[in-house]
N, C-alpha and C positions, 0 to 999 in steps of 0.2 A: 449665464452672461456677464462678461467682465466689463464694468462700467469705466471709462477714462475719467481721471480727475480733469476740472479746468481751472483756471483762475484768471483773475482780470489784471492787465496791464494798461498804463497810461502811455500813449504813442504820441510824439510830437514830431511830426515831418517837417523837413525844409520847405518844401513848396506844396501849394494847394493839391487836391480838393479839401484837405481837411487842415482846420488850424490845430486841434487836438482831437482825439480821441480816446475812447475806453474800448477795449476788445478783450473778449475771452479768448484764451490761448488752451492747448494741452498741457496739464501739468502733471511731471516737472517739464518745464521748457526746454526743448532740445536745444543745443549750441548751435545746429543748422539754422533753426528759425530765428534765434537771437542775431545771428551773422547775417541773414538776410535783412532783417530788419535795419540794421545800421551799415549795411553794404561793405561788409570787412571784419576782421577781428574786434571782438567785443572788449571794452574796457569799463569795468563797474567805477562808480564815484558816489561815494556818500552824499546824500542830499540832505538827510536828517538823521542823525547817528541812531542807529537801531531800528529806525521806523522805515526809510525810504531809499532805494539805490537806483541811480541813474546808470545807463548803459547806453555807451556811444562807440563811435568807430575810433579804435586805438589809433589808428594811422591818418586819420581825418584831416588833420590840419597838412602834413606832408602830401597829402592827395590831392589838397587844394579844394576840400570840400566848403561849399558854401556856409556862411554862419547861419546858426539856427536862432533867430532873435528871441521868439518866444521861450524856448528852452534856456537861453541864456539870462533872459530877465528871471526867469522862474528860478534858477540855481544861484543866479549871482557869479556866475565864472563863464567865461566865453567858451561856447560849444558850438561845434561844426556837424553838419550832416543831420540825419535823422536820429532821434534819441527815444528811447523808452524808458520807463520807470516800474519798478517791482516794488515790493514790500522789503524789508530789510533783511541781512544776513540771519541765518539761524544758528543753533549750536555749532555747526560744522564750518563756518566761514563761508566762501565763496561757492562751495558745493551745496550748500543749504540755504536757500532764500525762499521767501515767500511772495505770493500774489498779494496785490495791492487790497488794503482792507475794504469790505463792502462800503462802509460807512463813507471814506475817501472817494469812492467810485460815485455813488450816490451825490455827494457834494458837487464832485467834477460836472457831472451831467446837469446839476442846478445852474452851475457857472457857464453854460452853452458848449458842453463837450458834445461830441457825436458819438453815439454808440452803433459801431458795425462789426461785422464777422470778420476773423482773421483773413478769410480767403479776399474780401474786399480790400484789406491793408495791403496783402501780399499783391495783389492785383496792380494796385497803385505804385507799390514798390518796385514791380518788375518792369511797368511801363515808364518808369523813369530812367530805367538801365538801358532802354531802347532807343 
């Protein structure tokens, strides 16, 4: 039996039902899933050098996406649309990045984060698109 690896990400949507959440995703995370979470082409940006990478919609501003206030305050840069965060880049640059560390996920949950399945996240994302 082949077991699939999973890893945790932090997801901050623009609109409710979740302020922010921690979810497990199949790892390595497929590009199609990344694009579905942000609603378009993904653009990585460094939050903590070597530690945390944010991912947003590359064309979010030109598409007129709503500002993501929580993500903007968290990253101290203006972000629009839904955003997610992973661990930092590995040895091979953008093709090799990590899930969020377990300790960080536990800390986020202690701060009021919601833990949901990736299916629940995608259901929410798909509901916004209709």
